[in-house]
VOFIMI-447252 format. One record per residue (C-alpha): residue number from 1; y, z, x; residue in one letter. Coordinates in Angstrom, 3 decimals, always signed. Each point is the difference from the previous one (the first is absolute). Last residue first. Example, Ala and Ser with C-alpha at 12.3 -4.5 7.8 and 13.67 -1.06 7.14 Angstrom:
<nodes>
num, c2, c3, c1, residuo
2, -1.060, +7.140, +13.670, s
1, -3.440, +0.660, -1.370, a
</nodes>
This chain:
<nodes>
num, c2, c3, c1, residuo
131, +91.645, +128.532, +119.391, a
130, +0.151, -1.753, -3.395, m
129, +3.808, +0.013, -0.226, a
128, +0.205, -1.656, +3.432, e
127, -2.341, -2.747, -1.213, a
126, +2.369, -0.939, -2.839, p
125, -1.557, +0.118, -3.462, a
124, +2.277, -1.878, -2.422, m
123, +1.083, -2.495, +2.664, q
122, -3.530, -0.753, +1.184, a
121, +1.179, -2.272, +2.788, l
120, -1.000, -3.443, +1.318, g
119, +3.542, -1.335, -0.396, a
118, -0.556, -0.511, -3.719, g
117, -0.233, +1.882, -3.289, f
116, -3.212, +1.669, +1.115, s
115, -1.870, +1.909, -2.666, w
114, -3.370, +1.808, +0.013, d
113, +1.489, +2.958, +1.873, v
112, +1.748, +1.095, -3.209, p
111, -3.268, +0.378, -1.963, t
110, -1.796, -2.320, -2.446, n
109, -0.353, -0.800, -3.673, e
108, -1.103, -3.266, -1.583, l
107, +0.961, -0.518, -3.651, l
106, -1.461, -2.804, -2.123, v
105, +1.773, -1.470, -3.031, v
104, -1.467, -2.653, -2.327, m
103, +2.508, -1.856, -2.183, v
102, -1.323, -2.502, -2.555, d
101, -0.665, +2.639, -2.663, d
100, +3.747, +0.757, +0.091, p
99, +0.661, -3.585, -1.164, r
98, +2.810, -1.572, +1.985, i
97, +3.029, -1.096, -2.024, g
96, +2.812, +1.631, +1.946, i
95, +0.122, +3.086, -2.235, v
94, -3.802, +0.271, +0.073, r
93, +0.016, +0.221, +3.794, a
92, +2.583, +2.789, -0.176, r
91, -2.252, +2.082, -2.238, r
90, -3.109, -0.712, +2.094, a
89, +1.799, +0.936, +3.229, i
88, +1.357, +3.174, -1.607, a
87, -3.420, +1.003, -1.366, a
86, -1.729, -0.423, +3.363, y
85, +2.786, +1.949, +1.740, l
84, -0.157, +2.820, -2.562, a
83, -3.736, +0.298, +0.685, r
82, +0.736, +0.291, +3.721, k
81, +2.682, +2.608, -0.637, k
80, -2.366, +2.054, -2.160, d
79, -2.754, -0.248, +2.629, e
78, +2.381, +1.554, +2.498, s
77, +1.379, -1.888, +2.974, r
76, -1.025, +1.318, +3.421, g
75, -1.459, -2.708, +2.199, r
74, +2.359, -2.496, +1.565, r
73, +0.151, -3.488, -1.422, f
72, -1.987, -3.176, -0.490, a
71, +0.591, -1.640, -3.377, v
70, -2.197, -2.817, -1.291, q
69, +1.139, -1.951, -3.051, v
68, -2.636, -2.385, -1.330, v
67, +0.674, -2.810, -2.463, s
66, -1.451, -1.455, -3.202, a
65, +1.317, -3.350, -1.226, g
64, -3.445, -1.290, -1.021, p
63, -0.280, +2.847, -2.495, g
62, -1.181, +3.568, +0.361, r
61, -1.148, +1.891, -3.109, d
60, -0.667, +3.506, +1.335, v
59, -3.197, +1.645, -1.241, g
58, -0.758, +1.624, +3.347, f
57, -0.747, -3.474, +1.460, y
56, +0.778, -2.749, -2.552, t
55, +1.263, -3.126, +1.808, r
54, -1.369, +0.872, +3.431, d
53, +2.627, -0.938, +2.546, l
52, -0.772, -2.828, +2.438, f
51, +3.030, -1.391, +1.825, l
50, -0.904, -3.080, +2.058, r
49, -1.539, -2.081, -2.808, r
48, +3.304, -1.719, -0.751, p
47, +2.496, +0.307, +2.858, a
46, +1.355, +3.433, +0.851, h
45, +3.630, +0.980, +0.415, e
44, +0.778, +2.806, +2.407, t
43, +2.958, +2.353, -0.212, i
42, +0.626, +2.424, +2.848, v
41, +2.408, +2.815, -0.810, q
40, +1.926, +2.513, +2.124, f
39, +2.867, +1.691, -1.833, r
38, +1.433, +3.348, +1.048, d
37, +3.622, -0.551, -1.102, n
36, -0.601, +1.656, -3.398, h
35, -1.605, +3.078, +1.541, p
34, -3.601, +0.549, -1.200, v
33, -0.367, +3.226, -1.968, d
32, -3.222, -0.811, -1.862, v
31, +1.148, -0.794, -3.542, t
30, +3.346, -1.790, -0.230, e
29, +0.179, -1.470, +3.503, v
28, -3.592, -1.243, -0.185, l
27, +0.651, -1.466, -3.466, s
26, +3.126, -1.783, +1.267, d
25, -2.090, -1.557, +2.779, h
24, -2.696, -1.244, -2.356, v
23, +2.528, -1.383, -2.477, a
22, +1.983, -1.683, +2.778, d
21, -3.149, -1.755, +1.261, a
20, -0.774, -1.008, -3.585, f
19, +3.504, -1.387, -0.526, a
18, -0.130, -1.944, +3.268, a
17, -3.387, -1.516, -0.846, i
16, +1.158, -0.852, -3.527, r
15, +3.153, -1.697, +1.298, a
14, -2.034, -1.989, +2.531, e
13, -2.215, -1.437, -2.752, p
12, -3.661, +1.048, +0.216, w
11, -2.207, -2.872, +1.107, g
10, -2.589, +1.591, +2.239, q
9, -1.635, +3.161, -1.273, p
8, +1.542, +3.229, +1.220, i
7, -0.692, +2.525, +2.750, d
6, +2.718, +2.574, +0.593, i
5, -0.199, +2.013, +3.196, r
4, +2.272, +3.021, +0.229, v
3, +0.614, +1.934, +3.203, l
2, +1.381, +3.390, -0.893, p
1, +2.635, +1.566, +2.080, m
</nodes>
């Protein structure tokens, strides 16, 4: 049940956007135990000068096509799984023609009660289970 936000510069072709979204999802399935049918992604394109990513922070050579992948999911994945996720996203990005240096990934962890999938309920942490 991760929620994935992908921020990209404006102007990517639709096929590239779809391939990148697939690459991110397939990496989550492969490395951090996300079920294949558990896909929630929000993709936002940014006009010029609306996505500021330092070109060289931490010695990474980011280009004008750099993107940010933000994943919110429940706490509990090991550091090894998180590192495997970063590597899998970078590997798949390269296959579709996106430079690995142009992919920044940020993970946000939370608890089951931090999610409502609708109807005003915390489906993963029902109130009756908390009593």
